[in-house]
N, C-alpha and C positions, 0 to 999 in steps of 0.2 A: 644747665646751671648758668645764672647770669652773674656778671661781674658785680661785686657789692655796690659799686657806685654808678652802675649804668643808668638807673632810673632818675637819679637826681643830679648828675653831673651837668654843669653848664657848658655851653660851647666855649672854645678857647677865646680868651680876651685878646684884643688887639695889642700889638707891641707898643710900649710907652713911646711917646714922642721924644725928640731931642737926640743929640749925638750920642753914640755909645760911650761908655766909660772906658778909660784906659785900662787895659788888662793888667792884672797883677802877675806874680811869678808863675802861679799855676795856669792862669789864662794864657800867658806867653808860651808855656810848655804845651798846652793844648794846640795853640795856633802853629807852633813849630811842627808838631806831630802831624797836623792836618796838611801842612804845606810839603812835608817831607814823608808822605805816606809810604812811598816806596822803600825809603831808608828804614823807616820803622818796621814795615812788614818784613823786609830782608833781614833786619836785625833779630826780630822775634823768630822768624823761620830758621835762621841759622842757630839761635839759642836752642830752640825746641829740638831740631835735628841733632845737634851736637850732644846735648845733654839727654835728650829722649833716647838716643842710641844705647845708653846704659840702663834705661828704665826696666827693660825685661829682666834684668839681673837682680832686681830689688828684693824679691822674696828669698833668694838664695845668698845674696851678698850681706844682708843685714844681720844683726845680732839676735840670737834667740834667747840669751840670758840677760844678765845685768841687773836682776832684781836682788840687790844687796845693799847693805849699808856700808859704804867704804869707810875704812879705818876701824870698823867694829871688832870686838874680840872674836866673833865667829868667823869673820873673814880672815883674821890673822891665823886662827886655828886651821882653817882650810889650807892657807898658803904653807904653813908648817908641814901639814900632812902630805901635801903634794910634793914638797921638796925632800922630806926625810923618810917617808913611809910608802915609797913606791906608788904614789898616786891614790892611796887609800884615804880619799878625801870625800867631802860631800858631793863633788861632782862626778865621782866614779859611777860606773854602770853596774847595777846589780842584775844578774841573769838568774831568774828563779825557775827551777825545774821541778815540777810536781808530777808524780806518778801514782798509778794504782798498785804499785808494788815498791819494795824497798829500793833505794837509790843505788845500792850496790849490785842490783841485778845487772847482768851484762848488757842487756839492751838499753837500760837507762845510762849505764856508764858510757856506752857508745854515743848516746845523745849528748852527755856532758862533755865528752871529748871534742865532738863536732862543734859544740857551742864555744868551747874554750879556744879551739883553733880558729874559729870565725872571728872572735873578738881579738885574739892575738895578732891577726893579720892586719888589723887596723893600726896604722901609725900613731893615731891619737890615743891608743891604749898602751900604758907603760908595761904592765904585767897582769896576768890573770891568776888570781889566787884561788886555788881549788877549794871545794867545800871542806870545812873542818868539823870533825865530830865534836859536839858540845858547844859549837859556836854557830856554824852556818849549815848544819845538818839538823833537821827537826827531831824532836824527841821520838816521834813515831817512825823516823827513818825514811819518810816518803817525800820529803821536800828538801831540796839542796840549793844553795846559793852560791853562784860564782861571782867573784868581785873583779871587774875589769878596771884597773887603776887608771887615773886621769894622767895623760901625758901631754895635755894641751890646756889651753884657756877654758873657762866655763863656756864661752860661746862656741868654741870648736867642739867641746864635749856634747853640746846640744846638737850640733851638726853630726857628730858620730852616732848619736842616738837616732837621728833622722835616718842614717844609712843602715844601722844595724838591727833596729827593731823589727823590721819586716823579715829579713832573712833569718833572724833568730826564731821568730814566731812560726816560720815555715818548717822548723825542725819538729814541731808538734805532730803527734800522731801515735796510734797504737797504745793508747792509755798514758801517754806522756804529754805534758803541756809545758811549753817554753815561752816565758814572757820576760822582756827587759823592763826594769823599773828603776827607781831612784830619782833624784832631783833632776838630772839631766833629761831623762826620759819623760818625766812629768812636764818640764818646760817644752819639750819637743811636742808632745801631744797637746799641751794647752795652747801653744802658738798655732799649731795646725787647725785645731778645732775652732779657735776664735778667728783665724784668718778666713777660713771657709765660711763661717757664719756671717763675718762682716762683708765678705764679697757677695754673699747671697742677699744680704740686706741692702747693699748698694744697688743691686740689680732690681730688687723689689721696689726701691724708692724712685727709680728713674721715671717710670710712667707717671707716678703721682707728682713728681717734680716738674716734669714737662707740662702736665695739665695745669698746674698752678701758674707756671711761667706763662703759658698762652693766656690764661684768664687775666693775669696781671698786665701783660704787655698789649694783648689784643691782636698781635700779628706774629706770624712765624718768623719773620726776619728779626724783629726786636727780641723775641723769645730766645733766639739762637745766640744773642750776644753774651749772655752769662756763660753759656757753654764754651764760647770761644776763650773767654778769660780762664775758665776752669781747666780746659784742656791744656792751654798754654802753661798755666801755673803748675799743673800737675806733672806734665811731662818734664818741665825744667827742674822741678823740685825733686822728683823721683830720681832722675839722673844724677842730681847733685848729691843726694843722700848715698847713692852707691859709691860715688867718688870719695865722699867724706868717710864712708865706712872703710876705706882702705887706709885711712889715717888713724881712726880710733873707733871702737864698737858703736854702732847705732842700732837701737832696738828695732826689730821688725814692726813693731807697734807704731813707730814713728810715721811710717808710710800710711798706715790705716787712718791715723788721726789726721795726717796732713791731707789725705784725700777728702775726708769729711769737711775739714775747715776750708779747703779750697773751693769745694762746691758751695758751701753755705755763704762764705764771704764774697765769692765771685757773683753770686746772685744778688746779695744785698748791694754791692757796690754798683753793679750794672743797673739794677733797678733805680737807685737813687740818681745816677748820671743820665740815664735814658729818659726818665720822667722829667727832669730839669731841662734836658736838651729839647724835648718836645715843646715845652712851654716857651722856649726862647727862640725857636727856629724861624719865627717870623721876621726876626732881625736880620736873617741871612745866615748862611752856614758858619762863616768865620766867627761872627759876633756871638752866635748861639754857642759855639764851642767855647769861646773865652768866657762868656757868662756862666756856663755850665761848670767849667773848671774852677772859676774864681768863687763859686758858691758851693755847689754839690761836691766838687773835686776837693775843696778845702775841708769839708766835713768828712769825706772819705779819708783823706790823708790823716786827719786827727783820729778817726775811728781805727785805722790800721795801726797808728802809733800806740793807741790805747790797748789793743789786742796784743801787740808785741811786748809792752811793758808788763802786762798782766801775766803773760806766760813766761816772761823772763824771771819772775819771782820764783818759779818752780826750780830754777837753777840753784836756789839756795838749799835744796835737798840733795845731800852728797850720795846720790845713787845713780849709777849709769843709765838705767832704764828710764828713770824720770827725766834726767837731763837731756837724753837723746830724743825722747818723745816730745818734750817741750821745744827742743831745737828743730826737730822735723816740722812741727806745726808753724814755727816762726819762719822757717825757710819758705814753706808754701805761702804763708801770708805775704811775705816779701815779694815773691814772684807774682802773685795775684794783684798786689798793690801796684807794682811796677806796670803791669799789664793794663790796669784800670786807668793809670794816669798817662799812659803813652799809647798803647794800642787801641783802647777803646775810643778815645777822642779823634784819633786818626780815622777810624772806621766811621764814627758818627759824622765827622766832617765830609767824608766821601759820600755817605748814604744820603744825608739831608732828609728830604721828605720821604725818601724811599725806605726809611727805617720802619715805616708802617706798611710796607709792601707785604702781600700775602696776608692781608688782614682777614680774619675769619668772620663770617656773617653773624650779625647780632652780638658781636663782641667789640666793644669799644673801650680803649684804655682810658678815655676821658682826659680832661684838661689836667694841668698841674695842680690846680686848686680843686680839691674834692668838696663838693657841696654836702655830701653826707658826713664827711669828718668835720667840716665846718659847723654843721648843725650840732654834732656831738660836742664840739668845743663850746658853742654857745650854751648848751645845756649844762655842761660842767661849770661854766662861768656863773650861771644863775643859781645852781645848787651844789656848790663845792663840798659842803659837809656831808650831805646825803650820800653822794657817791664815793667821796674819799673815805668816809667812815666804813662804808660797806666793803670796799676793797681791802682796807686795813684789817677788818675783822676776819675776813676770809684768809688773808695771808698769815695773820697771827695764829689762827686756829690750825692751819695746816703746818705751821712751823713748830707748834708746841711739842709734838712727839719727838723732835730732834734732841730734847733734853735727855731722853733715855737711849740715844743712839750708841750702839756698841760696834766696834771695828776690829777686824782681825785679818791675818793673811788667809787667802782662800784654802779650803780643804781639798782633798783628793776628789770630791764630788764635782768639781768644776770641770773635770774631763769626762768624756763619754764613758759609759760603762763597759764598752767593748774595746777601749783603748789599751795599749800595752802596759802603760804605767799603772792604771787602776787595776787591771787583772793581776799583775805581779804584786802589787800592794796588798790586794785582798788575800792572795796565796801566802804572803809572808805573815800577815796578821793571823790567818787561821792556823798556820803551822808554829809560829813562834810567840804569838801573843799580841794584844792590841798596840803595844808601844813599840814593837820591833821596827816598823817602817821609820820610826823617828829616833833611831839609836843615837845617842850622844857621843861625841868624841872629845876626850879630855886629854890635852897635851901637857905633859910635865916636862920642864927644861932640865938640862943636864945639871948635876950637882958636883961640887968640888971633890967630894970624897965618894969613891964607888960604893963602899959598904953603906955609908950614910944615905947615899942616893937610893939604894935598894930599899932601905928601911923607909925612906920617905915615900917612895912609890907604893910600898906595901900599906903604909899608914893612909895615903890618899885613897887607895882602893877601898880600904875598910871604911873610910869616911864616906865615900860615894855610896857603897852598898848599904850603909846605915841611913842614908838620906831618904826622908819620906818621898814616895812617888817613884822610886827606883825598884824595879823587879829583879834585876840581876846585873852583875858586872863580869865581863869577860876577862881572862888573865891579861895582865899588862904585857904590851908588845913593845920591846926596845927597838929603836931605829937601827936598821941594818947598816947604815952608812957611818956608824960610829959617832954620830953627833951628840949622843947622850940623851936625846929626847925619848920619852916614853909615851905610849898612847894607851889610855883606858877607854874601853867602849862600854857604855852603860845603857841598858834597855829600860825605858820608862814603863810605868804601869798603865799610862793612858795613851789614847790616840794622839798623833802629833798635832791635830788641830784643837785639842782640848785646852781650855784655859788654865787647867791645873799644871800643864807642862811649864808655863811661864814661872809659876811659883817654885817649881822644882829646880829650874835653871837658876832662879835668883838665889835659892838656898846653897846651891853648889858653889856659885861664885862667891858667896859670902864666906863659906866655910873653908874652901880650898885656899892654898897659898896664893898670894897676889900675882905671882908670875905663872900660874896655871892658866890654860886657855880652855874655855868650854865652847865647843862648836858642834857641827853637824848640820845637815840641811834644815831640820826643824828649828834649830837655834838661829840660823841665818834669817829665817822668816820672822822669828820673834824680835831679833835685833833691828830688822828692817821696819817692823811695826812700831817698835819703840822709837826709832828715828822719826818716822812719820808723824807719830803722835806728838813728839817734841817740836817738830819743825812747822806743824800746821798753824799754830797762832802766828808765828813769824811770817809765813808765806801770806796769810790773810792780811795781816797788818801792812806788809810791804805792797801787796797788790792795791789795796785801798788807798794807801798813801800816794802811790805813783799815779793811780787813776785820778785822784783828786787834784794833784799837781798839774796834770795834763789839761783837765778841764778848766782849772784856774787860769792857766796860761792862755788857753784858747778863748775863754768866755770873759775873763777879766771880772768875774763876779763870784766872790768867795761863798755867798750864801747858797746860790742855786748849784754851784759846783759841789758843795758839801752835801746838800740835799740829794742831788742826783747820784752821788757816790753811795751814800748811805742807803738809798732806796734799793740798790741792788742786793743788800743783805736780806731784804724780805723775801724776794723770789727764791734766793739761794736757800735760805732757812726753810721755806715752805717745800722746796724740792727734796731736801734731805729729810724733812719730816714725813713726806710721802714714802721716801725710800725706806725709812725705818719701819713704816706700817707694812710695806710690801715685802722687803727682803729679810728684815729681822723677825717680824711677827708673823709673816706668811700670809697676810690678807691678799687674796687674788692669786696666790701661788698656783692653784689649780688651773686657773684660766690661762695663765702665762706659761704653764707647763715646766715648773721647776720645784725642787724641794728646798725650802729655806735652810740656810746654814745657821740661823740664829744671830747673824751679825752681817754688817756690810763690809765688803772687801776693804782692806786697809788703805789702799791707794785712793780710794774715792774722795775723801774729804779734801785733801790737799790738791790733787790733780783736777778733779771735777770742779772744785771751787774756782780755780784759775780760769778754766774753760768757760764756766757759766758767767763769771764776772766779765770776761772778755766779750761775750756775746751781748750780755746786758748793756755794757758800756757802748757797744756798737749802736744799739738803739737809742741809748741816751744821747749820744753825740748827734745822731740824725735829728732827734726832736729838738734839743737845746740849741744846736747850730741854726736850725730854722727859726726858732723863737728869737735867737739873738739877731739874726738878719732882719726879721720883721721889727724888732725893738729899735735897731739902729735907724731904720727908715722912718718910723712913725713916732718913737718914743711913747707909745701906748701899751701898757701891759696887757690889756685886753686883746689887742690885735696881735701881740706877740704870742700869747697862749693860743687863741683861736687860729691864727694863721699858721702856727707850727703844726697843729693838728690837720688843718686843711691841707697843708702841702707835704707833710711827711707821714701822716697817719696811714695813708694807703700803702706806702712803701713799707712801713713797719708791719702792717697787717699782712701783706703778701709775703714778705721775707720770713716772717715768723711762721706762716703757714707752711712754707717750704721746709724750714728747719724742723718743725714739729713732725712733719710727715717723714722726713729723713730719719730723725732720731727714733720715732716710734716704731719704725720698721726693725730697728735693732732689738727692740723688746720682743719681736717674734722669733729671734734667732735662738738656736738650740742651747749653747752654753750660757752659763750664768753671767759672766763679766759683760758681754754685750747687752744682755737684758738690763743689768744695772745701769750701764752707760745710757741706753736708750730711755729708760724711765726717768732717771735723774735729770739728763739734759733736756728731754722732751717736755717734762713738767715744768722745769725751770724756764724754758723759753716761752711755753704757753702762758704761764702766770706772769712772767715779766712783760710780755707784750700786751696781754689782755688787761692786766690789773695795775701793773706798775707804770709803764711808759704811756699807755693810753688812758689811764684814769688817775693814778695817784700823783704822778709827777706833774701833769697839767693842773691838778688841784693844788699842788704846792706852789706852782706859778701864780695861780689865782690868789691864794692867800697871802703870798709874799708881796704881790704887786710890784711896784717899782723897785722896792728894796732888794728883789731878786737880782737886779742888774746893777746895784750900786757898787762902785769901786772906791774903797778908801783912798785918800790922797797919797798916802805913803806907798800904797801898793800900785797905784797909777804910775808912779815915778819909776817903779821897778820893772813891771811886766811890759813885754812887747806889745805893740799895738797891732791886733789882728782883727781885720773886718770881715764879716761874712756877707755883706751886701756888695753888689757889683756896680751900682750906680748911685 
């Protein structure tokens, strides 16, 4: 396979004559790093060793829960149940024992006793409530449920599930099956399945990534530089996440996403700097480093800032899992960015021409200016409407299905069929009815008068029983600690993932007294989904506003900054349109090996949008920073557009190739969430690079002409002066 530019690239041009320009702040940083390479290497080695020592603990030290809407009614209900009802809350473990004979058989009672003792021995379990006739013993008498109350935080209860579900399952045998289930066990199985799938996908993506890197760089030494940045950033960020996890919960997913972003951005940034360094090295190592940092380094810094502000908007969602995932990615980006601006220039300055060492036969990285992408730019300049309209039609057509997109929290089908949570879930449904795994918990506060309070609880129970969608209500349970709280447990008629459950919960909250709390694991999911739906427009608006402001400050050109920001919505909308066709409607489900849920998982719009926009703005910055550099030098809109494609098109092409390969390997993973992430992000990057950044945005530059770079006088007085040219 030949490099895309191998046939048409020209030999490197001679270095411009004249004295070198005085380096700017980033150029001086690059020169300092080059001249103090031992200090830089020692500092990074120390940081990697010190922080990396904690990295092996990352899968056990990080949080397994946190998928909740802080401050919601359901979270308040859980906290009351934990405090006043012996941990009989949504995070409690349910131990389901099914037998081929009645559960009062001596052999089955022995299994129940051993399961109870096993759970009670764990300090994270408050008390074990034995099976109750008419409540947790099935009508046919062959299924019983032990309730292991929560005596720890939701994160620690997930860890308890990690430790207990295996030993409990080992009690199965002789016609008796034992499975742990409930929300904590579900998150335990969910996290394990997804972690294993993501690690498998990472391993699968490495050969493809290395092949693309070698094709893009043309030599093994140059191709290894992105790996240097990635490994340094990953080791430092993994150790940092472990240390931060001792202060407050950090989702285990933060590390998975951090790993993915560190790899993707490390490759992007290394590509941009190495390609520019190659073009400038005829000036000598020091001047080449200074020029590289003052031009490509400035674009990388702006790109990193854009990624950080895009992800920071996710912090507006008051959910621990979302905030810690965004924070984990931001931490990885910071470390990769720091390595790019210090470690990479130091290594480049030391390598000089040896950056092309171990070049592979018939693979040539080519000069900084790509003849093939220059020719593509000339074609777009001559026929802007033809290509621009074609790209726009494709993007709008793919985005159209997003109008019918539905979202919800994932169902039990996202965990493997043989998992403990799913087996116990199925057993409970079969024995107690379809809504039993989603039993609602209704907490009623103390009343001033005891007799009146009893009547109020009885009326509330009757009202709950009469609510459409409720199959039955268990007898009211008063709090044993004398606090006056009472708990009603109501079994819905539908599966916890059914949309009808939301209407039932809304009816209960409207009909019950204002101080009653409606909760339960299924209701926590509904409240989180409601929060995400409410916050998504705000997150999208903040992400776009901050992205526009950063581009405006850097480019000093409001028109192209606005167009570059808005163009990102097209690829994002198209990606979610494809996601609706695949995951909601089921097109291609057989090929990808999954059963559609009829909706997209609820976290996808807000979280994936921020990730997609961050990546899209990464490419936007590379293209527009190069265009601004050419416009500053020539004042010619044509040279700005064509030169930007000639100098950054190959970088965008190669970087997008790596990202698409990495993301699409996740589509081959077993569980559904990694598939959703792989398809949505992979399609978004593919469309953004191929149709938006390499077609539509250059066409917009062509149609806008010099107006694209106009700065109004009042804005010129306000904005700082940032130049992307070195001389």
